[in-house]
N, C-alpha and C positions, 0 to 999 in steps of 0.2 A: 539499564532498559535498553540500550541500543541492542546487547546481546540478545536480546530475546524478540528481535522483529521479526526473523524467517519465522519462529515458532507463533509468533501473533497471525503470520499471513497464512500459516499452514491451517491455522485453526479460526477461520471465519465462519461466521462472523468473528469479528472481534469482541464485540460485548461481551458474548460466551466464551471467549477465551480469558478475556477480565476476569468474568464472575468466575471461571474457574479455578484462577488464578490467587484468588481474594478466597474461596472456599477450602485452597490448600495453604493456607497461608491463616485460616481461621480467622479473621478479620470482616467487620461491617462495612470500613469505610478503607480508601487506601487513596492515595494519591501521586500517581505513577507520572512522571518527567519525559515527553516524550520531545526532547530537543529544547526549545525555548517553552513549550504548551506545558501546564501543568492539568491531565487530565485526575479530577476528583471523581472516583465510584464510590458509589453507596448503594448498601442491599439493605439496610432494615431502614421499613417505612416508618420508623419514632426518629430516628436518626434525618432520614431525608426532609419529614415535614419540619424540623427544628432550622436544618441549614436555610432551607427555601422560608419559611417564616421571618427569620431574620438576617439572611445574607440576601434575598432575593434581588433587592437594587443593586447590591455590587455586580451581582451576574448578569443582571439586564442592563446596566451600562458599560460595559467592559465593550474596548474598543474592539473592534472588529481586527483579527490578523489578516494580512497580505494574500495569504493561501485559504483564509477562511473567505474571504473577498472575492478571490478568484474561483472558485468551486461554488459559489452558490449564487451569483451572480450572474453568469452565463456558464453555455455550455461548448465553448469556445472550439475543442479537441472535438467534440463531438461528429461533426460533419466529415472532419479528416479521416477519423479514427472509420466511421460508415461508409465513407469513399473506398478505402484502402479492403476493409473486407469486403466490400464488394467487386473490386477489382481480383480478391481469392478466389470468388465464388465461381465468376464468369471462367478465372483460368487466364486473367491477363497478366497476374502475380503468377512466378510460379519457385521463385528462389527469395530466400528471407535474406533480405539486407540491411536490416534493424531492427532495433528492440520492438516496435509495433510490430514487424512482421511475427517475430517470436509471440509475443502475444495472441495475437489472433492466429495461429498454426497451433498453439497448445490443444490438445488432446484428450480426452479421458479414454480410461481403457475398451471403450465401446466407440471410438472415432468421433465424439462428439466435441463441440469446442469446450472446452476448459472453460473459458472467460467471455460474461459478454459485455456487450459495448459499454455498460455503466464502470463495470466492474477493471475493462482497459481504462477504460478513462481514470478511473481512481487512482491505478497504479502509474500514470502516468503523472497527474497530480501527484503523487507521494513522490515519484522520482525527483520531479521539478523542487516539491519545498525540501526533501533531504539536500539537492543539491545543493540550494540557496543556503540551507542555515548551516549543511555540514557535511562536506565533498565526502569526507573519509566515513561519514555514515555511508553513504549512498553506496560507495564501491563494497564496504564490509556488505553490506544486504546484498547488492549484485552476485558478491562471490560464494556468498551463502548459497542463493538462489542457485547459482550454478553448480554449486557440490549436491543440492538432491537432483539436479538434470545433469548427468556425468556426460549425455553427450553435447548439450549446449556447453559445456566446459571444453568440454573435446575441440569442437569448434570454435570458442575462444583463444583456446591455448594455438591453434595452425594459427588464427589469422594475427595473432599476436606475432609468434613468428615469423611469418611474413611480411608483414608491415614494418614491424620494428627490429626484427631478426635474431637470432638467439642470443 
């Protein structure tokens, strides 16, 4: 599934991508492994009813993962993201210095922001979770995203050449 992460991000919202995937696979139930987490998607009401009536206590009593707790407990990153967005809006920030700046400055064809504050927060949380779970997955995701944005890839190559050398 890791190989499909870039496709999953391009086809937001994720639940629609999963639903499309299930249609292509011609299945009503699928278990997708995302790192250590298993996501079970069901499109058939009859199967859903059976699962929920027989397994509801299992799902309800599951321990909360660290990433789930972090993302649902509070919005730690939102004030930082909102402040950085404000800095870009008032012209205080003019150069991209980190990944947060990249997310904030992404624009669509009409020069509108491509990501909302919530979407930027979700991307940051995703990167943090992937980094904790499996650094190589995060690197693969970042490279895949840069391949889709050649100008960003070129900047990354120049920075690597400048910092690390040829």
